[in-house]
Each structure stands twice: as structure tokens, then as C-alpha cells.
C-alpha positions in Angstrom: 13.6 5.4 38.6 14.2 1.8 37.5 12.2 0.4 40.5 9.2 2.6 39.7 6.4 1.7 37.4 6.2 3.6 34.1 4.0 6.7 34.0 1.0 5.5 32.0 -2.7 5.2 32.3 -2.4 1.7 33.8 -0.3 3.2 36.6 -2.8 5.9 37.4 -5.5 3.3 37.6 -3.3 1.1 39.9 -3.0 4.1 42.2 -6.7 4.7 42.3 -7.5 1.0 42.8 -4.9 0.8 45.5 -2.9 -1.8 43.6 0.3 0.2 44.3 1.5 0.7 47.8 1.6 4.2 49.3 5.4 4.3 49.3 5.6 3.6 45.6 3.0 6.2 44.9 4.9 8.8 46.9 8.1 7.9 45.1 6.4 8.4 41.7 5.3 11.9 42.7 8.7 12.7 44.2 10.4 11.6 41.0 8.3 13.7 38.7 8.6 16.7 41.1 12.3 16.4 40.6 13.5 14.8 43.9 16.4 12.4 43.5 17.9 10.2 46.2 21.7 10.0 46.3 22.5 6.5 47.6 26.1 7.4 48.2 25.5 10.4 50.4 22.1 9.0 51.6 20.5 12.4 51.1 17.9 13.9 48.9 18.9 16.2 46.1 16.3 18.8 45.3 18.2 20.8 42.6 15.7 19.8 39.9 12.7 20.6 42.1 10.7 23.8 41.6 11.8 26.6 44.0 8.6 26.8 45.9 8.7 23.1 46.6 12.4 23.2 47.6 11.6 26.0 50.0 8.7 24.3 51.7 10.0 20.7 51.3 13.8 20.4 51.0 13.1 16.7 51.4 10.1 15.1 49.7 7.0 15.0 51.8 4.8 12.0 52.6 1.7 13.0 50.7 -0.4 10.3 52.4 0.4 11.7 55.9 0.7 15.4 55.1 -2.4 17.4 54.3 -0.5 20.6 53.7 1.7 18.9 51.1 -1.3 17.4 49.4 -3.1 20.8 49.3 0.1 22.3 47.7 0.1 19.4 45.2 -3.6 20.0 44.3 -2.9 23.7 43.8 -0.1 23.0 41.5 -2.4 21.2 39.0 -3.3 23.6 36.2 -7.0 24.6 36.3 -7.5 23.1 32.8 -6.2 19.7 34.1 -8.2 19.5 37.4 -10.9 17.2 35.9 -8.6 14.8 33.9 -9.3 11.8 36.0 -13.0 12.1 35.1 -12.5 13.4 31.5 -9.7 11.1 30.3 -10.2 8.0 32.5 -13.8 8.2 33.3 -13.1 7.9 37.0 -16.3 8.5 38.9 -14.7 9.0 42.3 -15.1 6.8 45.4 -18.4 5.9 46.9 -19.5 7.7 50.0 -18.6 5.7 53.1 -15.9 3.8 51.2 -13.1 6.4 51.3 -11.2 8.5 53.7 -8.3 11.0 53.7 -5.9 8.3 52.4 -7.9 7.5 49.3 -8.6 11.2 48.7 -4.8 11.9 48.8 -4.0 9.0 46.5 -6.6 10.4 44.0 -4.9 13.8 44.3 -1.5 12.2 43.6 -3.0 10.3 40.6 -4.6 13.5 39.3 -1.2 15.4 39.6 0.6 12.5 37.8 -2.0 12.5 35.0 -1.7 16.2 34.7 2.1 15.8 34.5 1.7 13.2 31.8 -0.6 15.5 29.8 1.8 18.4 30.0 4.7 16.2 29.0 3.2 14.9 25.8 
């Protein structure tokens, strides 16, 4: 975790504004889902990951490239937290014509992380 940015509002904005690279954003979500990489064995440890995620993704998925994984991430956000980007951050979304699947998936990851922050506090 030491190489990851701290989970705070500024980090969520950095995701939305594409100031963090895709790999770092994936690693943040993986970390908070419970995935841990063992440098010695060079394998992923999913013991802390919720069972449904372990079953579908024994290794962490690339949320940028995997629509099914992003859909699962979206569905795992509690209903009451679905609008947090708008409600807490005032995020108005991306302008039509200026976004694609990649930005949409990054917004989903930011939303999930913000929901995680809210539940953890």
C-alpha cells in the first residue's frame, strides 16, 4: 500500500481528472477489495476478498478493460451511495463527446472508492 496514494477526496478527484494512471487506480480498488500481492511467491492472495469476488476473480480484474468486472463493482455500491460523486463532490459528470468507456469505468471506480470511504468512516 505504501506506493499507493491515500484514500481521500483529492485522490477521488485525481481519478476523475485522469491525473492518476489506470494501473494505480486499479491497484487502489484491488487493495480496498482486499487483494494483496505476495512479492515472494509472486502470486495474488485473495483471502481478505469477499467470497463473491474471490469466486469470480481469484486474481484482481483490470477494471478498465473488463466491462463485467466494472458492472460487478457498480452493483456492489450500496444504493444509498450511488450518487456520492454528485452529492459529496459536486461532480457533474463528463461532457457528451468527451468521454468513452475508459472514463466511465474510472468514474465507477472513483464512485466505489468514495462509497468505501463513506462506509469506513
